[in-house]
Each structure stands twice: as C-alpha cells, then as structure tokens.
C-alpha positions as CSV (number, residue, x, y, z in Angstrom):
1,X,-19.4,41.9,12.9
2,X,-20.4,38.8,10.8
3,X,-18.6,37.7,7.6
4,X,-20.8,36.3,4.9
5,X,-19.2,33.5,3.0
6,X,-20.6,32.9,-0.5
7,X,-19.9,29.9,-2.6
8,X,-21.6,28.2,-5.6
9,X,-24.3,26.7,-3.5
10,X,-23.2,27.7,0.0
11,X,-24.2,30.6,2.3
12,X,-22.7,30.6,5.7
13,X,-21.7,33.2,8.2
14,X,-18.5,33.4,10.3
15,X,-18.2,35.8,13.2
16,X,-15.3,38.2,13.5
17,X,-14.5,39.0,17.1
18,X,-13.1,42.5,16.7
19,X,-13.8,45.2,14.1
20,X,-11.1,44.9,11.4
21,X,-9.8,41.6,12.8
22,X,-9.0,38.9,10.4
23,X,-11.3,35.9,10.5
24,X,-10.0,32.7,12.1
25,X,-8.8,30.4,9.5
26,X,-10.6,27.0,9.5
27,X,-7.4,24.8,9.8
28,X,-3.6,24.8,9.6
29,X,-4.0,23.7,5.9
30,X,-5.7,27.1,5.3
31,X,-2.5,29.2,5.8
32,X,-2.3,32.2,3.6
33,X,-0.3,31.5,0.4
34,X,-0.9,34.5,-1.8
35,X,-2.1,38.1,-1.9
36,X,-3.2,40.6,-4.6
37,X,-4.1,44.3,-4.6
38,X,-7.6,45.2,-5.7
39,X,-8.8,48.2,-7.8
40,X,-5.6,50.3,-7.6
41,X,-4.8,49.4,-4.0
42,X,-8.2,50.3,-2.5
43,X,-8.4,46.8,-1.0
44,X,-6.5,43.5,-1.0
45,X,-7.2,39.8,-1.1
46,X,-5.5,36.9,0.4
47,X,-5.8,33.3,-0.7
48,X,-5.3,30.3,1.6
49,X,-3.7,27.0,0.6
50,X,-7.1,25.3,0.5
51,X,-8.6,27.9,-1.8
52,X,-10.3,30.1,0.7
53,X,-10.3,33.8,-0.2
54,X,-10.5,36.9,2.0
55,X,-11.1,40.4,0.7
56,X,-10.1,43.3,3.0
57,X,-11.5,46.8,2.4
58,X,-12.2,50.0,4.4
59,X,-15.8,48.8,4.4
60,X,-15.1,45.4,6.0
61,X,-14.3,41.9,5.0
62,X,-15.8,39.3,2.7
63,X,-14.7,35.7,2.3
64,X,-15.3,32.6,0.1
65,X,-15.1,29.1,1.5
66,X,-12.3,26.6,0.9
67,X,-12.4,24.1,-2.0
68,X,-11.3,20.5,-2.4
69,X,-8.0,20.8,-4.3
70,X,-5.4,18.3,-5.7
71,X,-2.5,20.7,-4.7
72,X,-2.6,23.9,-2.6
73,X,-3.3,27.4,-4.0
74,X,0.1,29.1,-4.6
75,X,-0.9,32.4,-6.3
76,X,-3.6,34.9,-7.1
77,X,-4.2,38.0,-9.3
78,X,-7.1,40.5,-9.4
79,X,-9.0,41.9,-12.4
80,X,-8.3,45.6,-13.1
81,X,-11.7,46.7,-11.7
82,X,-11.4,44.6,-8.6
83,X,-14.6,42.8,-9.4
84,X,-12.9,39.4,-9.7
85,X,-9.8,37.3,-9.3
86,X,-8.0,34.2,-10.2
87,X,-6.3,31.7,-8.0
88,X,-3.8,29.1,-9.2
89,X,-2.9,25.8,-7.6
90,X,0.5,24.1,-7.7
91,X,-0.7,21.8,-10.5
92,X,-1.6,24.8,-12.6
93,X,-5.4,24.5,-12.1
94,X,-6.9,28.0,-12.4
95,X,-10.0,29.1,-10.5
96,X,-11.9,32.2,-11.7
97,X,-14.2,34.3,-9.4
98,X,-16.4,37.4,-10.0
99,X,-15.7,39.0,-13.4
100,X,-12.4,37.1,-13.9
101,X,-12.6,35.0,-17.1
102,X,-11.1,31.6,-17.4
103,X,-8.5,31.6,-20.2
104,X,-6.8,28.2,-19.6
105,X,-4.7,26.3,-17.2
106,X,-2.0,23.6,-17.0
107,X,-4.2,21.4,-14.8
108,X,-3.9,17.9,-16.3
109,X,-0.6,18.7,-18.0
110,X,2.6,17.1,-16.8
111,X,4.8,19.9,-15.4
112,X,8.5,19.5,-14.8
113,X,8.2,21.8,-11.7
114,X,5.0,23.0,-9.9
115,X,3.4,26.4,-10.5
116,X,4.4,28.9,-7.9
117,X,2.7,32.2,-8.9
118,X,0.7,34.2,-11.4
119,X,0.2,37.7,-12.7
120,X,-2.6,39.2,-14.8
121,X,-2.4,41.5,-17.8
122,X,-3.4,45.2,-17.2
123,X,-6.7,44.8,-19.1
124,X,-7.6,41.5,-17.3
125,X,-7.7,39.7,-20.6
126,X,-5.1,37.2,-19.7
127,X,-2.6,35.9,-17.2
128,X,0.8,34.3,-16.8
129,X,1.7,31.5,-14.5
130,X,5.3,30.7,-13.5
131,X,6.7,27.3,-12.4
132,X,9.5,26.8,-9.8
133,X,12.0,26.2,-12.7
134,X,11.1,29.5,-14.3
135,X,8.9,28.1,-17.0
136,X,6.2,30.6,-18.0
137,X,2.8,29.7,-19.3
138,X,0.7,32.5,-21.1
139,X,-3.1,32.5,-21.4
140,X,-5.6,34.9,-23.0
141,X,-3.9,38.1,-24.2
142,X,-0.8,37.5,-22.1
143,X,2.2,37.4,-24.4
144,X,5.2,35.1,-23.8
145,X,8.4,37.2,-23.3
146,X,10.8,34.5,-22.2
147,X,11.6,32.2,-19.2
148,X,14.3,30.5,-17.3
149,X,12.8,27.1,-17.9
150,X,16.0,25.9,-19.6
151,X,18.5,27.7,-17.2
152,X,20.0,26.1,-14.1
153,X,18.8,28.2,-11.2
154,X,20.7,28.4,-7.8
155,X,17.3,28.7,-6.1
156,X,13.8,28.1,-7.4
157,X,11.5,30.9,-8.7
158,X,8.9,31.8,-6.0
159,X,6.8,34.5,-7.7
160,X,6.2,36.9,-10.6
161,X,4.8,40.4,-11.3
162,X,3.8,42.0,-14.6
163,X,4.9,45.5,-15.8
164,X,2.2,48.2,-15.7
165,X,1.8,48.0,-19.5
166,X,1.7,44.2,-19.6
167,X,4.6,44.0,-22.1
168,X,6.9,42.2,-19.7
169,X,7.3,40.6,-16.3
170,X,9.7,39.9,-13.5
171,X,10.3,36.6,-11.8
172,X,12.0,36.4,-8.4
173,X,13.9,33.4,-7.0
174,X,14.1,32.2,-3.4
175,X,17.5,33.8,-3.0
176,X,16.3,37.2,-4.2
177,X,17.5,36.8,-7.8
178,X,15.4,38.8,-10.2
179,X,14.9,37.9,-13.8
180,X,13.3,40.4,-16.2
181,X,11.6,39.8,-19.6
182,X,10.0,41.9,-22.2
183,X,10.0,45.6,-21.2
184,X,10.6,44.8,-17.5
185,X,13.7,46.7,-16.4
186,X,16.3,45.1,-14.2
187,X,17.4,47.4,-11.4
C-alpha cells in the first residue's frame, strides 16, 4: 500500500508496510498532538506537532506533509461533511484544509497563555479556540459563552468540545476539571 501525500505544490508517496498500519512519522517532532472525528464518525484524522495530518478510513489512509511552524499544532476540528479540517498551533495560527473556511486566528496577537485546543460549530461556519488559562476566542458564527480566563485554575485547560447544537462548549483541565458554558451541561 502506498500513501499519497498532497500539499500546495508537493506530491510524494510514502509506503505503508502493512495494510491498515499507520505510516511512520518523519521525526520525533511529528508526534500526534490532536485528533478529530470525520463525517459522523466514519473516519478520523490525527494532526502531528509539525502540522502533518493523517486521515484514517475503512478505505485506507491519506496524509498531508508537515509544515514549517512557529509553534507546534495543538488542536484540530473537522467540517461537518468531513471534506475539510482546521489545525491550530500554540500561537493561535489557524490552518484550513479542504472545504474548511478560514475565519480568523490569534496568530500575531500577544496571548497570556498558549492555545491548547479548538472545536468547530455544527454547521462548520466557525470555531472556538481555548488557551491554557481558559481564555476562549470565537471566530465565524461561533458565539462566545464564557471562559475561565480570569479565574485561578489549579491545572491548565488542555482541550474543549462543543455541544451538538453549537450553543455551548466544555473545557477540560489537566486535573480532569470540567467547565461548562452556554447550554453545555455539567455532569
């Protein structure tokens, strides 16, 4: 099996040694940092620290090559139809692929703490990014429902997820603490 890697002006192939086996990552810097489901769970994507992306489906595997980044990729989200995705780096730089539209970023903005994750709206018309201090940044049709940016946290925020209707989100801290905003329920 051969994996075809497509980039803006790059077409290469990478062999995969066993059917269904993950490709060898090019370097230790390419460790997986984020994952997202695709098209209702019919596939999934992983993103590496250096911006490489791997999509796994029942039909095989596709990959995009790594990029030159200021800070590593820390999160990703898929569009609702699975035809695209976003990756976000620690500095808030957002990278759009496929049918994912770019709605803005915090790249070039001074952040108190680095970005650690992202989530997309159900219609794919926007996304949220969350920083380690719980600061939330909304773009496109993503509404701001609150944050922990001004709250002392015992442990930093490490990720976020949106509610199915997009009218809220959860953030999770390194110690397992969960913070809910909008219509996100706390269980």
